[in-house]
N, C-alpha and C positions, 0 to 999 in steps of 0.2 A: 630203873624209876618207874615205869608204865607198866600197870598190872596186866595180865592178860584178860580180855573181855571175851564173853560169848558173842558169836554171830547174832546180830539182831534178824529178825524173821520179815520185817519191812521198815519202810522209810518212816522216820518220826519228825515231828515238828517242835522245834525247840526255840523258846523265846531268849532274846540278847537284849536285856534292857540297859539303856543309857546309864552313865554315872554322872553324878555332880559333884565337883570339887567345891565344898562350901567355903573352906578355909584351906590356904596354902602357906607353910613356911617352909624355906630352904635353910636347913641348919649346918651344912657343909658340903665338902666335895671330896670323894674318895681318892686315892692314888690313881685308880683305873678310869678316873673322869665321871663316873656316876655320882649324880647329886642326891644328898641325904634330904629326905622329906619328912615333915610333920604337917598332916592334912587330916581333914575332916571330909569324908565321902559319903554320899548316899545315892541309892538306887532309883532311879525314874521309872514311871510308867512308859513313857516313850521307849519304844523297842524295836529292833530289827526282828526277824523272823528267819531261820534256817529250817528247811527241810532236808534232812541227812538220809541218804539212800545208801546203804553198806555195800549194795549190789552196784552202785553206779560208779563213775568216775567224773572228775573234773567239777570245776566251779561256774555256776550260772548267776546272773544278778537281775532283778528288775526294781521297780520302786521309784518313788520320787527322787530319791537321792543316788538312783544308780550310775550316773553319768560321773564318768571319771574313777570309777572303782576298778581298780586292776584285777584280771582274772586270772593271773599267771603265778607262778611260786613266789612273787613278791607280796602276795595278799598274805596277810596274817591268819586268815582262814587256813591257807592250805598248809602255811608253816605250822601252824598248830596241829593240824591232822597228821602231818608227817612226824611229829614230836611223838603223837599216840602210837606210830607203828602199824596204823589202820589205814585201809582204802575206804574212800566212799565218794558218791556224788552228791554235791552240796548246792541246793538253791536258795540264794540269799535275796530276801526282801528287804531293800535298803530304806528305813524310814526315819534313821537318825542322820542328819547332817554330817558329812564328814569333814575333815579339817576344822571343826568348830570346838574342839576341847571336850566333848562329851563322850570320849572312849567308844566310839562305834566300833571302830576296828578291833579294840581290844574286847569290848563286849561279845563280839561275833567269834572271836578266838575263844574265849573263855566259854562260849556256848557249846564249841566242839569239844573242848576238854572235859567240860561236865558230862557231855554225852558218853564221853570214854573212859569216864569214873577217874579223872586226873584231877588231882588238887585237894584231896583229903587229908593229906599229910603237909606238915610244915616244910619238909625237904621239896616236895612237889612243888609248893608255891614259890621256893627260892628258885627253883630251877625256870619254871616258866616266867618269874620275873624277867628273865633274860630276854624273852620276846617281847616283852613290854611291862613297863611300871605299873600300867592300870589293871593287868591281867588278873592279878592274885585277887584283888578287890572284886572284880567283876566275876570271878569265879564263885565268891562267898556271897557277894551282894549285901543288901541290907542296908547299915548304917554302920561306920567303923573310923577309928583312929588308924592312920594308915603311916608307918614310918619305914626308916631303911631307905631302899630304893624301890617300894613298894610291896615288898615281901613280907613285911611285919604289920599284920592287922589285930587291933584291940577292938572288938565288937562294942557297940554302944547301942543305948535303948533306942528302939524305932522312935522315929519323928514324923508327925503327919504334917506335910507342907506342901501347899499350892506354890507352884513355880512358873514365872513367864520367862520363857528363853526367848532372846532375839538374836538371830543368826545373820550377820551380814553378809553381802555377796563377796566374800573373800576369805581367804585361810591364812593361818600362821603356821608355819613348820615348829613343832615342839623343840626338835635339836636346834633350830635357829635361836628360837626365844631363850633356851638356855644358854646357848653361845653369847647371846646379847646380855644376859643377868651376869656371867663372868666378865664380859667385857665393861660393863658398868660398874664393876667393883662388888658386886654380889649386895644390891641394894635391899634393903628392907622396905617394904610398901607401909604406906599410911593406913591402907584398907586391909583387907584380910588376904590378900594374895600378893606374895613377893614377886610373882612372875608378870605382874601387870606392866611395871614402867619397862621390862625387856621386850615385852609382846608389843607394845606401844612403839619401841624403838625400832622393832622389827618392820611394823606396818603401821606407820601414824595414823592412817584413816580410821584406826580403832579410836583414837581420841574423840574423832568428831561424831562416830557413832555413838559414844559415851554419852556425850553431851545431849544429843537428840533423844536419847531415850529417858535421860533424866529429865529433860524439859517436859516431854510428854507424860512420864509416870510421877513427877515431882518428889524423886527419890532417886539416888545415883545409884547405877545398876553396879554388879559386881562381874569381873571377868572369871569365865569358866575355866579355870587350867590356864593353858596357854593361850587361850582364845581360839577362833575369835568369838565366841558366843559370849554375849553378855546375858546376866540372869538377874531377875528381882524375884524376892521370896514373896508370895502372894500372887493374886491373878490382878493384872493392872490391863485391862481392855483398851485402854487409851493407845497403847502402842501398838495397837493393831493397824494405826494410821500408817506405820512403817511399811505394811505389806501393800504391794508385793515386792517392793524393792528389797526388803529383808524377809526372811522366813520367821514368823512370830508363832511360837507354841506354847500353849497353855497346858500344863500337866501338873504332876504331883508326885510326890514320894510313894515309892511302892513298899507297901508294909507287907 
């Protein structure tokens, strides 16, 4: 599956943009337990940065959200590198909050795969979707309808959006959110994200943050994926009052 690649002459810097799931419907569950999705995703300007040195080894990390990032083989970056059949030293500058539903780990893995030339074919997207459902979209980027378990991408016209992100000081495990969705009987949310009720069941504090954000912004926020990030379309400076208790990021879609 992985094409042979020429040896690079020097380290390269690669951007790993965050993704935002604007809408998420769960349309079924496969026999192997994978959930089938019908979602709209967009790429954001908010991004991690990777410096990849083909002559180096190992993974290092710094940045405002470096704390708690694993540097062993459990990290998606190193798992993606292993999939390419290549070796490299990688330094990761972590600017995307992890555990927030913004696809930070998937974006980092996708950056490595793009560097290695992986993801140009549909078969490769199917293969890398086993690493993470968000990775195929993070490889291609832009704006797309995402179906299947994340490997089916239908490009959509670009859309220019300002976005306000609020990342509470908590995290939601994506597998736990999907297990809760199953346990709740597969609810369909009143809003645009079917995982919202399940994520709140896993982490009830999410509801308090939703209400606080809504009070400040004057409009209800939407949960990003499995959370814990809440987002509002448009820039809402009033939610800045939640800092430093929560991380507030004003960003926009990447065109």
